[in-house]
Residue, then its C-alpha position, 0 to 999 in steps of 0.5 A: m435511407r441513411v443509417t445513423n447508429a443513433p441507439a448505440s451512439r446515445k448509449r455510449r454518450k449516456r454511459m460517459l455522462k453517467l461516469a461524469k456524475g459529480f463533476r462540475l459545470r460543463r464537465s458533467s452535462h456536455y459529452r465533449y467535456a465529460s469525455d475528456a474529464v472522464d478519460h483523464g480521471m481514469q488515467y489518474a485512477y490507474r496511476d494512483r492504484k499503483a501509487k497507493k500501494r507504495t504510499f501505504r508500504y512507506l507509512w507502515q515502514i515508518r510506524i514499525n521503525a518508530a516502534a522498533r526504535a522505541a524498543g531499542l532496535t532499528y527497523s532493518r535489524f528488527m525485520e532481519g530478526l523477524k525473518a530469521a525467526g521465521c515470523a510470517l507477519d507482513r508490514k501491514v499487520l506489524a504496523d497495526i500491532a505497533a500502533t495499537d498493542s505495545g505489549a504484543f509488539a514488545k514480544l515481537v521485538e524480543v523474538a527478533q532480538g533472540a533470533l539475531k543473537g542466534k544468528a550472530g552465534a551461528t555466524t561466529q561458529a562458522v567463521a571459527a571453523 
């Protein structure tokens, strides 16, 4: 008697066709084409999960920079001041505050500027000594 492994093969093919749901034409109904399409789609998904993080960080930096420049400070100086002040807000939160609450962002700019002045004073004293 010939053994075909039919139940497992059918299950594997059904699983692949289920993953191809929403694809167009043969890619959703024929195993051979669905398999290629799903494999390719998974490669894109893996790659773009990483790219999404880069893209959002870039967007947040642009938003923070625009708000900081409107307040008379560059992005790099603003972030340096926040770090010197010990502010633990990440870029995602800072970008949201910059876009939605200009008053709170102005306070953050003041905190950053104050820390930069204190940092500059400490550097001047260290150089003089």
